[in-house]
BALOPA-838241 format. One record per residue (C-alpha): residue number from 0; residue in three letters; chain; y, x, z. Coordinates in Angstrom, 3 decimals. Layout:
N
<atom num="NUM" residu="ala" chaine="A" py="Y" px="X" pz="Z"/>
...
***
This chain:
282
<atom num="0" residu="met" chaine="A" py="-32.527" px="9.906" pz="-3.060"/>
<atom num="1" residu="lys" chaine="A" py="-30.842" px="11.805" pz="-0.250"/>
<atom num="2" residu="ile" chaine="A" py="-27.089" px="12.483" pz="-0.065"/>
<atom num="3" residu="ala" chaine="A" py="-25.509" px="14.717" pz="2.584"/>
<atom num="4" residu="leu" chaine="A" py="-21.894" px="14.505" pz="3.684"/>
<atom num="5" residu="met" chaine="A" py="-19.944" px="16.992" pz="5.784"/>
<atom num="6" residu="asp" chaine="A" py="-16.621" px="17.044" pz="7.634"/>
<atom num="7" residu="ser" chaine="A" py="-15.194" px="18.366" pz="10.863"/>
<atom num="8" residu="gly" chaine="A" py="-15.439" px="14.875" pz="12.379"/>
<atom num="9" residu="thr" chaine="A" py="-15.401" px="11.157" pz="11.594"/>
<atom num="10" residu="gly" chaine="A" py="-13.487" px="11.523" pz="8.324"/>
<atom num="11" residu="leu" chaine="A" py="-16.827" px="11.505" pz="6.496"/>
<atom num="12" residu="leu" chaine="A" py="-17.454" px="7.874" pz="7.507"/>
<atom num="13" residu="ala" chaine="A" py="-15.393" px="6.471" pz="4.627"/>
<atom num="14" residu="ala" chaine="A" py="-17.298" px="8.353" pz="1.916"/>
<atom num="15" residu="ala" chaine="A" py="-20.620" px="7.711" pz="3.655"/>
<atom num="16" residu="ala" chaine="A" py="-19.923" px="3.979" pz="3.756"/>
<atom num="17" residu="ala" chaine="A" py="-18.900" px="4.057" pz="0.085"/>
<atom num="18" residu="met" chaine="A" py="-22.198" px="5.729" pz="-0.760"/>
<atom num="19" residu="arg" chaine="A" py="-24.092" px="3.190" pz="1.344"/>
<atom num="20" residu="arg" chaine="A" py="-22.434" px="0.379" pz="-0.622"/>
<atom num="21" residu="leu" chaine="A" py="-23.187" px="2.021" pz="-3.978"/>
<atom num="22" residu="arg" chaine="A" py="-26.778" px="2.909" pz="-3.084"/>
<atom num="23" residu="pro" chaine="A" py="-28.156" px="0.992" pz="-0.083"/>
<atom num="24" residu="asp" chaine="A" py="-31.498" px="2.675" pz="-0.758"/>
<atom num="25" residu="ala" chaine="A" py="-30.203" px="6.252" pz="-0.426"/>
<atom num="26" residu="asp" chaine="A" py="-30.945" px="8.319" pz="2.665"/>
<atom num="27" residu="leu" chaine="A" py="-27.738" px="9.763" pz="4.139"/>
<atom num="28" residu="val" chaine="A" py="-27.273" px="12.936" pz="6.181"/>
<atom num="29" residu="leu" chaine="A" py="-23.999" px="13.213" pz="8.124"/>
<atom num="30" residu="ser" chaine="A" py="-23.154" px="16.728" pz="9.306"/>
<atom num="31" residu="ser" chaine="A" py="-19.988" px="17.334" pz="11.340"/>
<atom num="32" residu="asp" chaine="A" py="-18.554" px="19.856" pz="13.784"/>
<atom num="33" residu="pro" chaine="A" py="-17.265" px="18.219" pz="16.983"/>
<atom num="34" residu="asp" chaine="A" py="-17.561" px="21.549" pz="18.822"/>
<atom num="35" residu="gly" chaine="A" py="-15.293" px="23.308" pz="16.309"/>
<atom num="36" residu="met" chaine="A" py="-12.748" px="20.685" pz="15.369"/>
<atom num="37" residu="pro" chaine="A" py="-9.967" px="20.421" pz="14.439"/>
<atom num="38" residu="trp" chaine="A" py="-10.292" px="22.603" pz="11.378"/>
<atom num="39" residu="gly" chaine="A" py="-6.701" px="22.136" pz="10.208"/>
<atom num="40" residu="pro" chaine="A" py="-5.076" px="24.771" pz="12.474"/>
<atom num="41" residu="arg" chaine="A" py="-7.770" px="27.376" pz="11.709"/>
<atom num="42" residu="thr" chaine="A" py="-7.298" px="30.222" pz="9.240"/>
<atom num="43" residu="pro" chaine="A" py="-8.861" px="29.792" pz="5.783"/>
<atom num="44" residu="asp" chaine="A" py="-11.591" px="32.295" pz="6.651"/>
<atom num="45" residu="asp" chaine="A" py="-12.357" px="30.484" pz="9.884"/>
<atom num="46" residu="val" chaine="A" py="-12.487" px="27.108" pz="8.127"/>
<atom num="47" residu="thr" chaine="A" py="-14.892" px="28.601" pz="5.601"/>
<atom num="48" residu="ala" chaine="A" py="-17.165" px="29.952" pz="8.338"/>
<atom num="49" residu="his" chaine="A" py="-17.319" px="26.585" pz="10.110"/>
<atom num="50" residu="ala" chaine="A" py="-17.794" px="24.702" pz="6.856"/>
<atom num="51" residu="leu" chaine="A" py="-20.677" px="26.962" pz="5.845"/>
<atom num="52" residu="ala" chaine="A" py="-22.395" px="26.384" pz="9.187"/>
<atom num="53" residu="val" chaine="A" py="-22.045" px="22.614" pz="8.844"/>
<atom num="54" residu="ala" chaine="A" py="-23.226" px="22.720" pz="5.227"/>
<atom num="55" residu="arg" chaine="A" py="-26.270" px="24.834" pz="6.102"/>
<atom num="56" residu="ala" chaine="A" py="-27.293" px="22.315" pz="8.742"/>
<atom num="57" residu="ala" chaine="A" py="-27.081" px="19.578" pz="6.113"/>
<atom num="58" residu="ala" chaine="A" py="-28.845" px="21.668" pz="3.470"/>
<atom num="59" residu="ala" chaine="A" py="-31.842" px="22.066" pz="5.782"/>
<atom num="60" residu="his" chaine="A" py="-32.528" px="18.369" pz="5.107"/>
<atom num="61" residu="arg" chaine="A" py="-32.916" px="19.179" pz="1.391"/>
<atom num="62" residu="pro" chaine="A" py="-30.386" px="16.658" pz="0.034"/>
<atom num="63" residu="asp" chaine="A" py="-29.943" px="15.987" pz="-3.664"/>
<atom num="64" residu="ala" chaine="A" py="-26.176" px="16.526" pz="-3.311"/>
<atom num="65" residu="leu" chaine="A" py="-23.588" px="17.478" pz="-0.691"/>
<atom num="66" residu="ile" chaine="A" py="-20.208" px="15.722" pz="-0.435"/>
<atom num="67" residu="val" chaine="A" py="-17.490" px="17.766" pz="1.261"/>
<atom num="68" residu="ala" chaine="A" py="-15.707" px="14.749" pz="2.744"/>
<atom num="69" residu="cys" chaine="A" py="-12.816" px="16.815" pz="4.082"/>
<atom num="70" residu="asn" chaine="A" py="-9.610" px="17.847" pz="2.358"/>
<atom num="71" residu="thr" chaine="A" py="-9.178" px="20.976" pz="4.493"/>
<atom num="72" residu="ala" chaine="A" py="-12.697" px="22.230" pz="3.779"/>
<atom num="73" residu="ser" chaine="A" py="-12.332" px="21.408" pz="0.090"/>
<atom num="74" residu="val" chaine="A" py="-9.117" px="23.444" pz="-0.107"/>
<atom num="75" residu="his" chaine="A" py="-10.423" px="26.532" pz="1.672"/>
<atom num="76" residu="ala" chaine="A" py="-14.227" px="26.552" pz="1.539"/>
<atom num="77" residu="leu" chaine="A" py="-15.354" px="24.866" pz="-1.672"/>
<atom num="78" residu="pro" chaine="A" py="-15.885" px="28.093" pz="-3.659"/>
<atom num="79" residu="ala" chaine="A" py="-17.968" px="29.606" pz="-0.840"/>
<atom num="80" residu="leu" chaine="A" py="-20.004" px="26.415" pz="-0.416"/>
<atom num="81" residu="arg" chaine="A" py="-20.756" px="26.238" pz="-4.134"/>
<atom num="82" residu="ala" chaine="A" py="-21.601" px="29.929" pz="-4.311"/>
<atom num="83" residu="glu" chaine="A" py="-24.204" px="29.499" pz="-1.567"/>
<atom num="84" residu="leu" chaine="A" py="-25.704" px="26.099" pz="-2.398"/>
<atom num="85" residu="glu" chaine="A" py="-25.433" px="25.528" pz="-6.130"/>
<atom num="86" residu="pro" chaine="A" py="-27.226" px="24.987" pz="-8.427"/>
<atom num="87" residu="gln" chaine="A" py="-29.972" px="23.820" pz="-6.070"/>
<atom num="88" residu="ile" chaine="A" py="-27.604" px="21.402" pz="-4.292"/>
<atom num="89" residu="pro" chaine="A" py="-24.568" px="20.112" pz="-6.212"/>
<atom num="90" residu="val" chaine="A" py="-21.421" px="20.275" pz="-4.048"/>
<atom num="91" residu="ile" chaine="A" py="-18.715" px="17.627" pz="-4.533"/>
<atom num="92" residu="gly" chaine="A" py="-15.294" px="18.308" pz="-3.053"/>
<atom num="93" residu="thr" chaine="A" py="-12.556" px="15.880" pz="-2.014"/>
<atom num="94" residu="val" chaine="A" py="-9.162" px="16.026" pz="-3.736"/>
<atom num="95" residu="pro" chaine="A" py="-6.211" px="13.758" pz="-2.825"/>
<atom num="96" residu="ala" chaine="A" py="-5.990" px="10.970" pz="-5.400"/>
<atom num="97" residu="ile" chaine="A" py="-2.656" px="12.127" pz="-6.829"/>
<atom num="98" residu="lys" chaine="A" py="-3.779" px="11.814" pz="-10.463"/>
<atom num="99" residu="pro" chaine="A" py="-4.656" px="8.075" pz="-10.344"/>
<atom num="100" residu="ala" chaine="A" py="-1.641" px="7.386" pz="-8.144"/>
<atom num="101" residu="ala" chaine="A" py="0.656" px="8.990" pz="-10.707"/>
<atom num="102" residu="ala" chaine="A" py="-0.733" px="6.695" pz="-13.409"/>
<atom num="103" residu="gly" chaine="A" py="1.069" px="3.760" pz="-11.792"/>
<atom num="104" residu="asp" chaine="A" py="4.736" px="2.862" pz="-11.656"/>
<atom num="105" residu="gly" chaine="A" py="7.316" px="3.536" pz="-9.006"/>
<atom num="106" residu="pro" chaine="A" py="7.782" px="6.121" pz="-6.280"/>
<atom num="107" residu="val" chaine="A" py="4.710" px="7.656" pz="-4.645"/>
<atom num="108" residu="ala" chaine="A" py="4.178" px="8.934" pz="-1.097"/>
<atom num="109" residu="ile" chaine="A" py="1.401" px="11.304" pz="-0.087"/>
<atom num="110" residu="trp" chaine="A" py="0.349" px="10.906" pz="3.531"/>
<atom num="111" residu="ala" chaine="A" py="-1.367" px="14.084" pz="4.703"/>
<atom num="112" residu="thr" chaine="A" py="-1.635" px="16.410" pz="7.667"/>
<atom num="113" residu="pro" chaine="A" py="1.440" px="18.595" pz="8.295"/>
<atom num="114" residu="ala" chaine="A" py="-0.455" px="21.679" pz="7.101"/>
<atom num="115" residu="thr" chaine="A" py="-1.520" px="20.037" pz="3.847"/>
<atom num="116" residu="thr" chaine="A" py="1.910" px="18.516" pz="3.190"/>
<atom num="117" residu="gly" chaine="A" py="3.546" px="21.927" pz="2.961"/>
<atom num="118" residu="ser" chaine="A" py="0.659" px="23.700" pz="1.250"/>
<atom num="119" residu="pro" chaine="A" py="0.662" px="25.327" pz="-2.204"/>
<atom num="120" residu="tyr" chaine="A" py="-2.481" px="23.265" pz="-2.841"/>
<atom num="121" residu="gln" chaine="A" py="-0.618" px="19.948" pz="-2.616"/>
<atom num="122" residu="arg" chaine="A" py="2.401" px="21.300" pz="-4.506"/>
<atom num="123" residu="asn" chaine="A" py="0.130" px="22.390" pz="-7.353"/>
<atom num="124" residu="leu" chaine="A" py="-1.476" px="18.952" pz="-7.544"/>
<atom num="125" residu="ile" chaine="A" py="1.944" px="17.319" pz="-7.693"/>
<atom num="126" residu="glu" chaine="A" py="3.075" px="19.701" pz="-10.431"/>
<atom num="127" residu="gln" chaine="A" py="-0.132" px="19.122" pz="-12.380"/>
<atom num="128" residu="phe" chaine="A" py="-0.305" px="15.343" pz="-12.170"/>
<atom num="129" residu="gly" chaine="A" py="3.104" px="14.137" pz="-10.984"/>
<atom num="130" residu="arg" chaine="A" py="4.542" px="13.710" pz="-14.494"/>
<atom num="131" residu="gly" chaine="A" py="8.110" px="13.670" pz="-13.240"/>
<atom num="132" residu="leu" chaine="A" py="7.549" px="10.811" pz="-10.806"/>
<atom num="133" residu="glu" chaine="A" py="9.404" px="10.638" pz="-7.516"/>
<atom num="134" residu="ile" chaine="A" py="6.774" px="11.871" pz="-5.033"/>
<atom num="135" residu="thr" chaine="A" py="7.412" px="12.279" pz="-1.305"/>
<atom num="136" residu="gly" chaine="A" py="5.140" px="14.276" pz="0.962"/>
<atom num="137" residu="val" chaine="A" py="4.820" px="12.618" pz="4.372"/>
<atom num="138" residu="pro" chaine="A" py="3.456" px="14.777" pz="7.233"/>
<atom num="139" residu="cys" chaine="A" py="1.419" px="12.528" pz="9.529"/>
<atom num="140" residu="gln" chaine="A" py="1.647" px="14.300" pz="12.865"/>
<atom num="141" residu="gly" chaine="A" py="-1.331" px="13.492" pz="15.107"/>
<atom num="142" residu="leu" chaine="A" py="-2.829" px="10.721" pz="12.968"/>
<atom num="143" residu="ala" chaine="A" py="-6.105" px="12.456" pz="12.124"/>
<atom num="144" residu="his" chaine="A" py="-6.746" px="13.287" pz="15.772"/>
<atom num="145" residu="ala" chaine="A" py="-5.905" px="9.757" pz="16.889"/>
<atom num="146" residu="val" chaine="A" py="-8.359" px="8.353" pz="14.349"/>
<atom num="147" residu="gln" chaine="A" py="-10.980" px="10.897" pz="15.391"/>
<atom num="148" residu="val" chaine="A" py="-10.925" px="9.722" pz="19.009"/>
<atom num="149" residu="ala" chaine="A" py="-10.214" px="6.057" pz="18.131"/>
<atom num="150" residu="asp" chaine="A" py="-7.116" px="5.950" pz="20.331"/>
<atom num="151" residu="glu" chaine="A" py="-5.504" px="2.699" pz="19.238"/>
<atom num="152" residu="ala" chaine="A" py="-2.099" px="3.321" pz="20.797"/>
<atom num="153" residu="ala" chaine="A" py="-1.918" px="6.839" pz="19.363"/>
<atom num="154" residu="ile" chaine="A" py="-2.950" px="5.536" pz="15.923"/>
<atom num="155" residu="asp" chaine="A" py="-0.155" px="2.958" pz="16.027"/>
<atom num="156" residu="asp" chaine="A" py="2.402" px="5.567" pz="17.134"/>
<atom num="157" residu="ala" chaine="A" py="1.368" px="8.085" pz="14.469"/>
<atom num="158" residu="ile" chaine="A" py="1.407" px="5.466" pz="11.708"/>
<atom num="159" residu="ala" chaine="A" py="4.828" px="4.216" pz="12.831"/>
<atom num="160" residu="ala" chaine="A" py="6.236" px="7.757" pz="12.840"/>
<atom num="161" residu="ala" chaine="A" py="4.889" px="8.472" pz="9.350"/>
<atom num="162" residu="ala" chaine="A" py="6.116" px="5.100" pz="8.074"/>
<atom num="163" residu="his" chaine="A" py="9.601" px="6.022" pz="9.312"/>
<atom num="164" residu="leu" chaine="A" py="9.471" px="9.116" pz="7.067"/>
<atom num="165" residu="thr" chaine="A" py="8.296" px="7.135" pz="4.034"/>
<atom num="166" residu="pro" chaine="A" py="10.968" px="5.842" pz="1.606"/>
<atom num="167" residu="arg" chaine="A" py="11.178" px="2.061" pz="1.696"/>
<atom num="168" residu="asp" chaine="A" py="10.888" px="1.760" pz="-2.095"/>
<atom num="169" residu="val" chaine="A" py="7.503" px="3.491" pz="-2.257"/>
<atom num="170" residu="arg" chaine="A" py="4.956" px="1.401" pz="-4.148"/>
<atom num="171" residu="thr" chaine="A" py="1.947" px="3.721" pz="-4.056"/>
<atom num="172" residu="val" chaine="A" py="0.551" px="5.791" pz="-1.193"/>
<atom num="173" residu="val" chaine="A" py="-2.041" px="8.546" pz="-1.476"/>
<atom num="174" residu="leu" chaine="A" py="-4.182" px="8.941" pz="1.629"/>
<atom num="175" residu="gly" chaine="A" py="-4.486" px="12.726" pz="1.652"/>
<atom num="176" residu="cys" chaine="A" py="-6.824" px="13.017" pz="4.640"/>
<atom num="177" residu="thr" chaine="A" py="-10.248" px="11.395" pz="4.795"/>
<atom num="178" residu="his" chaine="A" py="-9.601" px="10.171" pz="8.351"/>
<atom num="179" residu="tyr" chaine="A" py="-6.721" px="8.011" pz="7.126"/>
<atom num="180" residu="glu" chaine="A" py="-8.989" px="5.828" pz="5.009"/>
<atom num="181" residu="leu" chaine="A" py="-10.533" px="4.475" pz="8.211"/>
<atom num="182" residu="val" chaine="A" py="-7.173" px="2.876" pz="9.118"/>
<atom num="183" residu="ala" chaine="A" py="-5.996" px="2.085" pz="5.598"/>
<atom num="184" residu="glu" chaine="A" py="-5.124" px="-1.534" pz="6.287"/>
<atom num="185" residu="arg" chaine="A" py="-3.051" px="-0.583" pz="9.321"/>
<atom num="186" residu="ile" chaine="A" py="-1.143" px="1.867" pz="7.130"/>
<atom num="187" residu="arg" chaine="A" py="-0.625" px="-0.844" pz="4.533"/>
<atom num="188" residu="ala" chaine="A" py="0.693" px="-3.262" pz="7.162"/>
<atom num="189" residu="ala" chaine="A" py="3.188" px="-0.670" pz="8.411"/>
<atom num="190" residu="leu" chaine="A" py="4.555" px="0.072" pz="4.938"/>
<atom num="191" residu="gln" chaine="A" py="4.509" px="-3.249" pz="3.114"/>
<atom num="192" residu="gln" chaine="A" py="8.051" px="-4.533" pz="2.656"/>
<atom num="193" residu="pro" chaine="A" py="8.667" px="-8.304" pz="2.758"/>
<atom num="194" residu="gly" chaine="A" py="8.982" px="-9.741" pz="-0.726"/>
<atom num="195" residu="ala" chaine="A" py="7.994" px="-6.461" pz="-2.402"/>
<atom num="196" residu="pro" chaine="A" py="4.975" px="-6.090" pz="-4.719"/>
<atom num="197" residu="ala" chaine="A" py="1.714" px="-5.367" pz="-2.935"/>
<atom num="198" residu="leu" chaine="A" py="1.493" px="-1.730" pz="-1.884"/>
<atom num="199" residu="val" chaine="A" py="-1.235" px="0.271" pz="-3.630"/>
<atom num="200" residu="leu" chaine="A" py="-3.270" px="2.734" pz="-1.538"/>
<atom num="201" residu="his" chaine="A" py="-5.331" px="5.490" pz="-3.124"/>
<atom num="202" residu="gly" chaine="A" py="-8.144" px="7.081" pz="-1.124"/>
<atom num="203" residu="ser" chaine="A" py="-10.935" px="9.384" pz="-2.243"/>
<atom num="204" residu="ala" chaine="A" py="-14.084" px="7.880" pz="-0.725"/>
<atom num="205" residu="glu" chaine="A" py="-15.185" px="5.670" pz="-3.606"/>
<atom num="206" residu="ala" chaine="A" py="-14.434" px="8.356" pz="-6.186"/>
<atom num="207" residu="val" chaine="A" py="-16.375" px="11.145" pz="-4.479"/>
<atom num="208" residu="ala" chaine="A" py="-19.361" px="8.867" pz="-3.844"/>
<atom num="209" residu="ala" chaine="A" py="-19.442" px="7.885" pz="-7.517"/>
<atom num="210" residu="gln" chaine="A" py="-19.034" px="11.516" pz="-8.574"/>
<atom num="211" residu="ala" chaine="A" py="-21.978" px="12.557" pz="-6.403"/>
<atom num="212" residu="leu" chaine="A" py="-24.181" px="10.034" pz="-8.186"/>
<atom num="213" residu="arg" chaine="A" py="-23.000" px="11.270" pz="-11.579"/>
<atom num="214" residu="arg" chaine="A" py="-23.744" px="14.880" pz="-10.634"/>
<atom num="215" residu="ile" chaine="A" py="-27.393" px="14.047" pz="-9.934"/>
<atom num="216" residu="gly" chaine="A" py="-27.773" px="11.671" pz="-12.869"/>
<atom num="217" residu="ala" chaine="A" py="-28.070" px="8.535" pz="-10.743"/>
<atom num="218" residu="glu" chaine="A" py="-26.551" px="5.118" pz="-11.304"/>
<atom num="219" residu="pro" chaine="A" py="-24.933" px="2.837" pz="-8.726"/>
<atom num="220" residu="ala" chaine="A" py="-27.314" px="0.124" pz="-7.541"/>
<atom num="221" residu="pro" chaine="A" py="-25.372" px="-1.964" pz="-5.017"/>
<atom num="222" residu="ala" chaine="A" py="-28.030" px="-4.698" pz="-5.096"/>
<atom num="223" residu="ala" chaine="A" py="-30.826" px="-2.310" pz="-4.111"/>
<atom num="224" residu="ala" chaine="A" py="-32.819" px="-3.057" pz="-0.988"/>
<atom num="225" residu="pro" chaine="A" py="-31.069" px="-1.646" pz="2.132"/>
<atom num="226" residu="thr" chaine="A" py="-33.815" px="0.837" pz="2.917"/>
<atom num="227" residu="gly" chaine="A" py="-31.820" px="4.067" pz="3.218"/>
<atom num="228" residu="ala" chaine="A" py="-32.153" px="6.037" pz="6.450"/>
<atom num="229" residu="leu" chaine="A" py="-29.401" px="7.822" pz="8.377"/>
<atom num="230" residu="ser" chaine="A" py="-29.614" px="11.308" pz="9.905"/>
<atom num="231" residu="val" chaine="A" py="-26.778" px="12.705" pz="12.014"/>
<atom num="232" residu="ile" chaine="A" py="-26.095" px="16.358" pz="12.850"/>
<atom num="233" residu="leu" chaine="A" py="-23.384" px="17.315" pz="15.345"/>
<atom num="234" residu="ser" chaine="A" py="-22.495" px="21.043" pz="15.278"/>
<atom num="235" residu="gly" chaine="A" py="-26.029" px="21.814" pz="14.171"/>
<atom num="236" residu="arg" chaine="A" py="-27.743" px="19.513" pz="16.675"/>
<atom num="237" residu="pro" chaine="A" py="-29.675" px="16.406" pz="15.578"/>
<atom num="238" residu="ala" chaine="A" py="-28.142" px="13.322" pz="17.177"/>
<atom num="239" residu="gly" chaine="A" py="-27.421" px="9.647" pz="16.740"/>
<atom num="240" residu="leu" chaine="A" py="-24.261" px="8.166" pz="15.255"/>
<atom num="241" residu="pro" chaine="A" py="-21.448" px="8.886" pz="17.748"/>
<atom num="242" residu="ala" chaine="A" py="-20.243" px="5.833" pz="19.633"/>
<atom num="243" residu="val" chaine="A" py="-16.671" px="6.425" pz="18.429"/>
<atom num="244" residu="ala" chaine="A" py="-17.833" px="5.690" pz="14.871"/>
<atom num="245" residu="leu" chaine="A" py="-18.425" px="2.074" pz="15.880"/>
<atom num="246" residu="ala" chaine="A" py="-14.665" px="1.617" pz="16.229"/>
<atom num="247" residu="tyr" chaine="A" py="-14.470" px="1.410" pz="12.433"/>
<atom num="248" residu="ala" chaine="A" py="-15.996" px="-0.995" pz="9.921"/>
<atom num="249" residu="glu" chaine="A" py="-17.437" px="1.972" pz="8.021"/>
<atom num="250" residu="gly" chaine="A" py="-19.233" px="3.234" pz="11.115"/>
<atom num="251" residu="arg" chaine="A" py="-20.606" px="-0.211" pz="11.918"/>
<atom num="252" residu="leu" chaine="A" py="-21.958" px="-0.479" pz="8.374"/>
<atom num="253" residu="leu" chaine="A" py="-23.756" px="2.842" pz="8.752"/>
<atom num="254" residu="ala" chaine="A" py="-25.061" px="1.871" pz="12.191"/>
<atom num="255" residu="arg" chaine="A" py="-27.160" px="-0.820" pz="10.536"/>
<atom num="256" residu="ser" chaine="A" py="-29.156" px="1.898" pz="8.763"/>
<atom num="257" residu="arg" chaine="A" py="-32.596" px="2.955" pz="9.849"/>
<atom num="258" residu="thr" chaine="A" py="-31.987" px="6.099" pz="11.892"/>
<atom num="259" residu="asp" chaine="A" py="-34.096" px="9.208" pz="11.392"/>
<atom num="260" residu="leu" chaine="A" py="-34.114" px="11.162" pz="14.650"/>
<atom num="261" residu="ala" chaine="A" py="-35.604" px="14.583" pz="15.112"/>
<atom num="262" residu="pro" chaine="A" py="-37.702" px="15.182" pz="18.257"/>
<atom num="263" residu="gly" chaine="A" py="-35.426" px="15.374" pz="21.292"/>
<atom num="264" residu="ala" chaine="A" py="-32.433" px="13.701" pz="19.659"/>
<atom num="265" residu="val" chaine="A" py="-30.752" px="10.980" pz="21.687"/>
<atom num="266" residu="leu" chaine="A" py="-28.935" px="7.911" pz="20.421"/>
<atom num="267" residu="pro" chaine="A" py="-25.517" px="7.326" pz="22.026"/>
<atom num="268" residu="ala" chaine="A" py="-24.954" px="4.457" pz="24.403"/>
<atom num="269" residu="ala" chaine="A" py="-22.886" px="1.562" pz="23.144"/>
<atom num="270" residu="pro" chaine="A" py="-19.169" px="2.012" pz="23.893"/>
<atom num="271" residu="ala" chaine="A" py="-17.849" px="0.268" pz="26.984"/>
<atom num="272" residu="pro" chaine="A" py="-15.847" px="-2.895" pz="26.280"/>
<atom num="273" residu="asp" chaine="A" py="-12.650" px="-1.283" pz="27.549"/>
<atom num="274" residu="gly" chaine="A" py="-13.229" px="2.093" pz="25.866"/>
<atom num="275" residu="ala" chaine="A" py="-11.142" px="3.481" pz="23.074"/>
<atom num="276" residu="ala" chaine="A" py="-13.940" px="3.013" pz="20.556"/>
<atom num="277" residu="ala" chaine="A" py="-14.182" px="-0.656" pz="21.450"/>
<atom num="278" residu="thr" chaine="A" py="-10.462" px="-1.318" pz="21.235"/>
<atom num="279" residu="ala" chaine="A" py="-9.583" px="0.541" pz="18.042"/>
<atom num="280" residu="arg" chaine="A" py="-9.234" px="-1.895" pz="15.175"/>
<atom num="281" residu="arg" chaine="A" py="-9.139" px="-1.547" pz="11.446"/>
***
């Protein structure tokens, strides 16, 4: 079994790690676009063009399915990706987990990029699944970029700023950007009120990994032998797992995979002890 995942950057690590946990025997292909990121400020047509290029690089590895582990690409490029790749390669998009969040009690906050927070896409999801709940959109200025470069101080600042915009009585938070799942526990720590019930966070990684398996008729097998290989593509170039990925538990899990390198590909050096990737913490 081979599953490909795509994103502009490190946001795909959460879904890739979820897939690794569900199927340790699956080969994974990670295709991202460091040369073209960030995708958020781009026009929809430009996002689609970049997403198609990243998807084509992944499709060359002949995966059984492709996970679009990026909210921005799912919003703007999913129809084009499916038109080009399906039915040969099932394409699974990423949608903010507003529906399961709305099934709980109490006020809900949706942490997302500023562009997504004010988008018709998010408003439509709230109207469809909100069921009259009190839902607050929280624009997280700079958080995705800080996570992308594993800048610990910038992550703390961005989380603190977003927490300041989040109502204190919120009991459920939707992580509306795949990058945010890499710092989920830091978000929880910033929002949890003393004496209040435990805050519930809803990400998308586990759900999209499970959906990818369903689309290809496969079952989870978390006890399978850890034999799955890892292939990494950076803006179309075969590479090793970027050193910045090792800042996160998900990246370190993937780094234990057998790595499939194409001829000429180079593994990154380990991050320096005082580098950003070494100091960023979950």
